[in-house]
Each structure stands twice: as structure tokens, then as C-alpha cells.
N, C-alpha and C positions, 0 to 999 in steps of 0.2 A: 553861360551862367548869368545870375542876376546880382547886381550890386545896387546899392541905393545911395545916391549922392545928394546931400542937402542943397536945395536951391531956393533962395528967398524964403527960408523958414519952412519949406516943405520937403518931404522925402520923395524923390521921384525915381522910378525904376529906369535903369539904363542898361542896355545890352552890353556885355563884355565878351571878349573873344575866347577866354580860356577858363574853364571851370576850376582848374587846379590853382589858379593864382592865389586865392585866399580861402580855399575850401568853400565855405558859404559864399565868400566874396561879398560879405555884408559889412566889412569894416567901415566905420564912420558913417553908417547909414542913418543913425538916429541922433538927433540933437538932444533928446531928453533922456533922463535916466529911467529905470524900470518903473512901470506903473503897476501897483499891487493893490489888493484889497486893503481897506482900513485895518490897521492892526497887524498887517502881515510882517512889518518890520524890515530891517535891513538898512545899511547905509546907502547914500546916493551912489549912482553908477560912476565908475571911473573908466577912462579910455584904456589906460595901462596902469597896473595889471588888470586882467579881466575881472568883472564883478561876478564872483561865485560865492554867494552869501552863505554863511554857516547854517546848518540845519537847526531847526527849532527843537525845543525839549520834547515836543510831541512826536518826534520822528522815531519813537521806539518801535513802531510797526514796520520800519524799514530794516533790511539786512543786506549786507554785501555778500555776493556770491562769487564763484569762480570767474575770473575775468575772461573775456573773449580772447582767443589766442592772438588775434591781430586787431589793432585799433582801427576802427572805421567810423566815418560819419556819412550822413546822407545815404544810409543803407536801408534795405527793406527787411522787415522782420515778420515772420508768420509762424503758425503752429500747425503741426500735423501729428495726431496721436500723442499729444502731450509733450512732443519734442519741439523746441524752439529753433527756427532756422534764421540765421543772419546772412543776408544775401547782398553781394556787391557793395557799393559805396566808394568813398574816397579814403585812401590810406593816409597814414601820418605824413607820408612824403608828398601827398597831393595827387597820387596816381589813381585813376579809375580802376576799380578792382572787379574781377570775376569770382572772387573768393566766396565760398559757401561753407559756413561752419554751423554745426548743430549742437545745441545745449540740452542735456538731459537733466531736468530739475530734480529727479528722484535720486540721481547719483552725484549731482553737482559737477558734471564733467562735460567737456567739449570734444567734438570729433570733427575732422575735416571731411567734407563731402565733395562730390563731383562739382567742378566749377561751372558757372554760367557759360553758355555757348559763346557769349561775348561780354566784355566788361561793361558794367552799367553803374551809374550813380544817380542820385536824385530820382529814384524810381517812384512809381505810383503805389508804393506799399507792396504787400504780399498777402494772398488770401487762399484758403483751402476749400476745395470742393471735392467731395467723395475721395478723400485721401490723397489728392494731388494738389501741390502748391503752385499757384499761378503768380507770375511776376510780369507786370505789364509796363511797357514804355521805359522812361528814364532817359538819361543822357549817356552818350558814348564817350570814348576817350578823346574825341575831337570836340567835345562839348556840344554836340548836336542832339536835339531831341529825336527819339526813335519811336517806331511803330511796333516793335517786336513784342510778342507774347510768348513767354517761355513757361513750360509746365514741368515740374519736377516730381518724379515718382520715388518716394523714399524706399519702397520695397526693392527697387532695382538700382537705386542710386544713379538714375539717368535723367537727362533733360530732353524734352521734345519741343520743337518749334510749332506753334499753332498759328492760326490765321492772324495776320497783323492787324493792329488797330486802324480804323479808317483815317485817323489823324494822328500824326506823331506828337507826343507830349510826355511830360514827366512832372516832377516837383509837386506831386499830388498825393492821392490816397485811393484805396480800393476797399471793397467789402462785398459780401455775398448775401443775396436775398433769394430765397426759393431756388437755390441751385444755379444761380446766374451771377456772373462777376460784374460789378459796377465799378467803373474806373473814372475818376476825376483827375484832370491834370491842368497845370497852368505854369509853364516855364516862361511864358512871355506875356504879350498884351491880351490875347484872347484865350480864355479857358476852354477845355473840352470835357464832355461827359458822355461816356460810351458804355454800352452793355454787351457782354460776351456770353453767348449760350454754348456751353461745352457740347451738348448733344448734336448740334448742327455745325459747330465750329464757325459761327458767324457773329458779326458785330452789328449793333444798332446804335445810331446817334440819338441822344436824349436831350431833353430840355435843360438849358443851363440855369444855374442859380443866379440870383440878382447880383451877388457880390463876386469879386474876382477870386478871392481865396488863393493867393499865390503862396505855395508851401504851407498848406493848412494841416491841421490834424483831422483825421476822419475815421469813422467806424460805423458799424450797423448796430442799432438798438431797436428792438421791437419791430423788426421788419421795415425800418426806415434807415436811409443812409444820411449820416450827419457829417457836416463840414464845420469846423470850428476855427476861427481866426485866420491867420495868414496875412500876407501883405495885400493891401487894397490899392486904391488909386494913388495914395500919397502917404500912407501910414500903416503901422501895425494895427491889427484889428482885434476886436472882441466879438465880432459878428458870428452868429451861429445860424445855419440853415439846415433844414431836413427835407430829404426827397422821399416822396411817397410813390412807389412804383404803380400802385393801383390807379392813381389819377394822373401820373406823370407830371406832378407839380411839386414845387418847392415852397416851403413856408419858413418864415423867420421865427426863431425861438429866442428865449431870453439870452442876453449877451453874457459872455464869460466875465469873470471879475478881473482877469488879467489880459491885457492885449499882448499878442505874440504871434510869431510865425515859427516854422521849423519845430513845432511841438509834436508829440506823439499822442495817440489816442487808442483806447481799447474799451470794450464793453464787458462789464462784470456785474452779474446779478441785476441786470436791468438798468444799470447806470452807465453813463458815458464818462470815462475818466480821461482828462487831458493833463499831460505832464510835461514839464520842461519847456524848452523853446528859446527863442532869441527875440531881443527887443531893441537891438541897435546899440551903438556906443560901446561895442564889445561887451555887452551885457547878456549873459546866458542864465537862464532861469531855473530855479528849483521848485517853483510853485506847482502844486497839484490841486485840481478841483474836479468835482464830479457833478454831472448834470442828471437830474431826475425828470424824465419825460412826463411822468404823471403829474408833477406839480409845476413843471416848467421853471425850475429853480436850480441854482448852482450852490454847491457846498464846498467850502475850502477844506482840503484834506491835509494830512501831515506832509511836509515838504520832502522832496528827494534829498538824500545826503549830499549828492553831487549835482550842482546845477549844470545843465547841458542843453544844447540845441542840436538838431540834426540826428537825434537819437531814434531808435526803434523801440517798440513796445509790444508785448504779447501777454495774453491771459492764459494761465495754465492752472486748472483746478482751483479757480477762484482767487488766484494770486496774480499780481501785476509785476511783470519783469520789464525793466528799462535797460536797454543794451546799447553800448557805443555812444556815438555823438562826439561833440567837441566842447571844450570849456573855454576856448579863446579863439579869436580869429587867427588865421595863418595855418601852418601845418601842425595841427594839434588834435588829431583824431584819437579817441581814448578807447580803452578796452573795458571800461566800467560795466559791471552787471550788478544791478541792485533790484531787490524784490520787496514789494509792499503787500502786506496782507490786509485787505480792507477791513475796517472795524469801526464800531460806533457810528454806523451810517444807516439812514432810512431810505427806503424805496417805496414808491406808491405802486400798488398792484391793482389788478382788476377788482372793481367794487362788487360787493355782494349784490345778487339780484334783488333780494328783499331788504329794503331799508329798515333798520330796527335798532333798538337799544335794550339794555338790561338783559342781554342774551348770555349764553354760555358757549365756550369753545374748547376744543381739544384736538390734538394732532395725533394721528396714527396711520400706519400704512401708506405714508407719503401724501396724505390728504389732511386738510384742516376742516373740521366739522363745526358749523355755526348753528346753534340749537336754541329754539325758542326766541323770546324777546317780545318787544312791544312796539307798535306804531299805530296809535289810536286804539287798537284792540290788542289783547294778549294773543300771541301767536304760538303755534305748534311747529313752525317751519324748521326744517333741517336741510341745510345746503352744504355741499362739500367743495372745497377749493383744492385744485391741483397746481402747485407751483411750477412744475415742469412745463405746463401748457398755459398757465395763467388764466385758467378757466374755472367756472363754477358749474355744479350740477345739482339738480334737485334730488333729494333723498327722502326716504320714508319719514313722515312727520312724527313728532312726539304723540303718544296716545292721547294726551290732553295738553292744551296750551299752558305754557309756563313762562314766567319771568323771574328774575332775581333768585335763581336757584343757588344752592351751595356749590356753584361751579360745575365743572364736568371733569371727570378723571378717568384715565385709561388704565385698566388692569387686564392683562392677558388678552389684549386685542379688543376688549369690550369697553364701551364708553358708558360710565355710570353717571347719572344725573339725579342727585338727591334733592328733595324738597322743592321749595320755590313758592312764588305767589301765583295763585290761580284765579283770583278775583280781588276786588277792592277790599282790603283789610282781611283777606282770607288766605292763609298759607296752607301748604299741603305737606303730608308726611310720606308721599310716594317716593319710591326709588325705581327709576327706569334704567334698563341696560340696553344699549344699542349695539348690534352686531353688524359692522360694516360689510363683512363678507357676504352676509345673507340679506342685508338691508332690512332688518327686522328689529322690532323692539320687544322686550320682555319686561313684565312687571315683577319686581323682587319684593322681599319682605319689607313692610312699611317701617319707617323710622320710628323710634320710640315716641317722638312728639313731632307735631307739625312745626315747620320753620323754614327759613331761607335767608336771603340777604347775607350770605356767608361765603365760604371757600372750602375746598376739599383737596385731598391728595392721597397718594398711595404709599404705604410703607409695608414691606414684607408681604405683598399680595393682598393687603387689606385696605379698605376705604376708610379714611378719616374725614369726617364731615363736621365743620363748625357752622352753626346757624347764628347769625347776628340779629335775627328777629324771630318772634314767636308766632303762634297760630293766628294772631290778629295783625301781624305785620309790625308790631311794636318792638322797640329796642329790647334785646335780650341776649343771653349768651348760653349756648348749649354745645356740647362736644360729644360726638358719638363715633363708634367704630363698627364697620360692617365687615363680616367675614363671608366672602363669596362661596367658600367651600361648604359652609354650613347654612348659608342664607339666614344669618342671625346678626342682631345688633347688640352692642354693649355700650352703656353710657359711661363716659369718662369725665375726669375732672375738667371743669371749665377754666379758662384763663382768668387772670386777675382783673384785666380791663374789659370794658365793653368794646366791641368792634362791630358796629353797624355798617355793613357794606365795606369790609376790609379787603386788603390784598393778601394772598396767601400762597404757599408752596412748600414742597418737601425738598430738603437738602440733607444728604448723608444720614438718612433715617430719622430726621427730626422734622416736625411740622411747624412752620413759621406763619404767624399772623402779624400784620402791620397795618396801622392806621384804621380808618373808618370813623364813625361818629359814636359819641357816648350819649347822644340824645337825638331827638328828631323834631321837626317843625320849628317852633320858636325856641325850643330848648336845645337846638342842634349845636353841639360842640364837637369839633374834630380833634382827633388824637394823633400823636406821632408815635404812640407806643408800639414797640416791637417785642413779641413774646415767642418763645419756642417751646414745643412740647416734646419730651423724650419718652417714647413708649417703654424704654427699659426701666425708668424710674416712675413713670406715671405722673410726672410733675411738669409744671411750666416754669420757665426762666425768663426774667426780664432782661432785655438786651439794649444796645444802643438805640435810642429813638431815631426815627427817620428825620431827615432835614425838613421835610414838608409834611404838614398835617393835611390829610385829604381823605375823602371817602370815594367809593365807586370807581376805584382805579383798577386797571388790569395788572396782572402779574404773571411772570414766567420764571422758570429756573433753567439756566444754561450753564453748563460746566461748573456746577457747584456755587453759582452766584444767583441771588434773587434780584430780579429787575421789577421795579414798580413803575407803572406807566400811566400817565394821564390822571383822570379823576376829577373831583369837584372840590372847591373850597366851601367855606361855610355860607357864602353868598350865592351858591349855585353857579359859580363861574368855572368853566372847564380849564383844566391844566393841560399843557403839552409836556410838562416836566417829566424827565426820566431819571430815576435814582437807582443805584446798584448797591446791594448790601453783600459784604464778604463775611461769612461766618468765621473764617480763619483769623481775621483781624478785628472782628466786631466793629467794622467801620463802614461808612456810607460814602458814595462818590456820585456826583452829579454828572450826567452824560448828555449827549446831544438830544435836543428836544424832539419830540414827535412832530412831524410836519403839520398835523391837524389836531388841535386841542380838542379833547373829548373826555367825557365821563360816561359811566355805565357802559363801558366798552367790554370786550372779551378778548383774551389772548391765548395763543397756543404755540407750541414749538414743533418745527419740522427741520431736520438736518441742521441743527444748530442755529437756526434763525427764528426770531419771534415774529408772529403774525398777529397784528392787532386789528380787529374788525368791529364795525358798527359803532354804536354809542350815540351820544348827543352832545351838543355844545352848550345848551342853555335852556333845558327843560323840554316839556312835551311840544312836539311840532318841529323840533330841530334834529330829529333822528337822522342818521347817515348810514350809508352802506360802505363807507370808506374802508379800504383794506391796505394797510401799510406794513412793510416787512422791515425788521431791524436786524442788522448783523452786528453782534458785539465786537 
């Protein structure tokens, strides 16, 4: 095993004869206390008792689940068919274990499975390929690194021994890319990086990263294998490197906020989550942070309730499970099982092929459609984004180019696009309906008056369209309802306030409008006004004003809450601000900012996530194809 002994102010790895002496056997390795991001909080580290800092108030997204039947640290954790497997590790008594236990998150229960062929600890993680769980390397009961590769078949509850690794190693991580197993290990001075191909039962040695990464966190995100932290030549690290199998090269990424080893990592919704770990001086960490490959940035997430190192982690149906580990040096393996539901987080996705702003967007059938917009000229472009593949496809264009429509709304699988600007100072009264299944457009009954610069939504199978500008593109207010069954329009009462380029959406059968401008040009004044329309009474109601006055923001409704995203201030400076309105309490809450500040963007919802596409930062010429996904 590895212990770290301070020498002349440096932490130097020293080989020790027995893995079970101190479990991690990292006691006294660090002379400094925990290093955390600014504002992370917590008292300085102490040697005894261990530093397991209390959870912050924001940890309401964490929950405690059924504990693992037997406490273990330095274990491997993997997932097959939504079942979490905890494999091997060191017991509370310091013994190397062959134990395998399976956790069913749907029933919150554990079951004991067939043991490993041989006891292992400090494994190189566990990874699933075609329903088989692979566990590579690790240390045996005599503390020696091993070459073994074991494959577990859950359907038969049996293990098989596969071709051994070319080089014995453990203390690392593994992941799967294109059906092949990538294994990084570093239990000593020289790391190893090897790839296993199940179809041929063969191994290939690969190029090593620049950094040592002893006991790193590792996972695959977007077809690349990431290693985060670990112990380096003399200290705990924040270093992050990514391996690209296409070029057989490593690249250095933005460093973590917290230096650590013995952390765990998983990939969820395109983000790399790193949780827990060890930092020396008997200090075990509860810090959690997430890396966005699209922006090369790290985000601090709610802390684990129980600070731990040597833990395992798994992702099941978008939830993060952290299992086992230890909370102090010595014989202290724990049974802890805690789950985190990621929320209030942004991820950058594949950009739109056509850069543009002032477009409309709507989600249906598992795809987000980005319609119209402008970049130099007004566009009829229609492109569809598929989150499952993170790819875009060109679809049939609008019958005519449009910008600044009254949004886009889905009714019975059709996307309705009302009004909009078709030329300088010229608005339209057209209503177009797009059928994704046939990739065709149809022209419906014209609106009662030309307009745009507004928002729309569906209530009871009918389209409600608010126009914030008139036929000349000047500030106005008009509210109409379209009935698809009769192909007819009805003019309704307009709201009390002007809303030029507002945000809008439907919640529980009511239509909400917020913000926008009450004038344009030199008379531009932004409003914070929030109003809701009740079709049952045919009247508008003034509600709690938004914290931020803005126009040209995006908006979505998720789980009965209205999210207002981005937009412009009166000086045409783009916002990244995100605010959420709850009708139940008539209150607003500020959330995590969008990574890219934008106005004249468009937003839609798919599977409970908001996708915000296009927009601009600072006027004509600054249009973007940026596509960012938000999980509430």
C-alpha cells in the first residue's frame, strides 16, 4: 500500500508492506488542512478526531439510503441494469474482501452475490460492457498488485476469469468507450494505462498521462476518459487530464477546485461529478464538484452529508450514489449509502449548426426544434436537436423567414408558430403548424392582426398568443386564442402592462407573462411585471414582480415552475441570470446562472430539462449557436 510521510515540508510516497495497517495507510501524510474553494467553509483540519465537516444547508438534494450490509473502503462500484454492485475492498477489520453486494435502488434493498474469485482491494474500479461487469487489477490479501480481470454475469450470478492485464496494478479507475475497457492504475511509482477488448479477450498498452494520478477519480464523459486528482510527486492534486482514443493522446483540462485523492467519479447528463476523497492529516472530504467539458469549467455542488474517502460511486437513472469508504484513518470502513439528485446545474451541449438569434424553440417527440431567427438576414431555418445523441439535423424550413415570433407551442404533436417579424418594421399575421412526423408545414387561419415580439402557450388544446409588438414592430399588446379544431381565432382581453419581448409560459391552466419592455429605442424602459391570465374568468391578475427587469429572455415551465433565463437589460447588455417563479407561493428565487450570457435566445423542454439555444450577447453580429441544458 501507499503511505505518505512528510519530509522537509514535502509529502513523499513511501512503500509499506501491509495494506491493512491503516486501510488507506495515509495517516499523517499531509501537513496542511483541507484545501477548499472560496466560501466552501468548514473549520481547519485536525489530526484527531477526523475532520468530517457538517453538511451545508444546500444539501437538501442528498438523501440517506439503506446501508451496505458490510462496511468496506477501497472497493469498486459498478452498475448493470440499474443495479449497483459493491465489489471487494477492505473491511472494518482491515481484511481484504472478496465480498460482492448488490443494491436495488427501486426497492432500496441489498442482496449478497457470488464472491470474487479472489479477494481484492484498491481495485481499478468496475465497468459494464454488454451486461457484464468487469473488475480489473487491484491488490491481493498480501498487498501485492495483481493482473487479474474478472467478469461478472448478473443473470447467472457467476464470475469468469479473463485475459490478465499486461502489467499488474491497482489504485486507479476504469471506464468504457465504444465497447472497450480502459484501465488506469497507479499503486506505485509508475502508472499504467491499458485497454481490454472483450471480443478478442486481448489487452493493449496505451499512452500514459503526464501526471501520476495515484488513487485518482475517473470516468468516461463524451467518449473521453477523464482522470481527476490523486497523489502526484509530492502532494495531493487538482490536476485533470482527458484521454481521446481517436488520437491516443491526453490533454490537460481545467483543474478541480479541491485537491484530493481517493475520491470517486461518475458521469451524469454530460457532466463529470467528483465526490469525497482524502486530503491528508486525517481529513476526509465531503466536497462535490462537477466538470462541464463544453465550457472546461468546474461547478461546486451540494456537499455529501458524510465526508469520506475510498468510497465508490455509481449513476442510476440520473442519480448519484456514493457507497462505503472511510471517515477516519485506521480500521473504520463504513456502510454509508447516500444518493444525490443533481439539480440547478447547466451543461453545454452540441451547438446549433446555424448561428442565430431571435428564434423560436419547442420540444416534442424527444427532439428540440429551433425555428427561424436572424443572422444578417432573416431565416426560415428549422433544425432539430436529439439529446440522446447530442446531434442536430436539418428539417423542413418555415414557409417564410421569420424572427421574433410569439414563440412556438406544441399542441397534439404539432408545433404552432404564430406571427413574427418578416422584414424591417413589418410584422406578420401568419400561423404556421409543423408536423415533425411528416416533416411538413401547413398554413392555418391568419391571426386577427399582425404582430410578434411575444409569447404563446397551450391551455385545453388551444393556442394562446400574446403579441408585444404590432404590424409595424412597435410596442403594443394584443392577446388572442386559436382553436385548432375549428381553425378560428378569438381576441381576448390584453394584460394591464406592456410586455415588449416578454418571457411567458403556461402553469396549471393559466398563462403567465413576465418582463419585457414598455417602450423601445430611446424610450426603452424594462418592466419586472408578472401577470397571469385565467381562461375561466377571462381576466388578468398582477403577481409578485420578478427580481430582475429584462426583455428578450427565454422561458420554460418545468414541474409547475416558471424559469426565466438570460435576456437583455436597458443598455442591451446580456444577462446570464436565471430566476424561478412558484405560483404556489407567489415568490421568486434566483438560481445558478447560465454559463453563456445571452438575450434573444429560445428555450424548450425535453424530459424535465430546459434547453436554451442561440441568442446574442451584445447586438447584431454577436449571434451564437450555443446550446446549453439546465436540470432544475
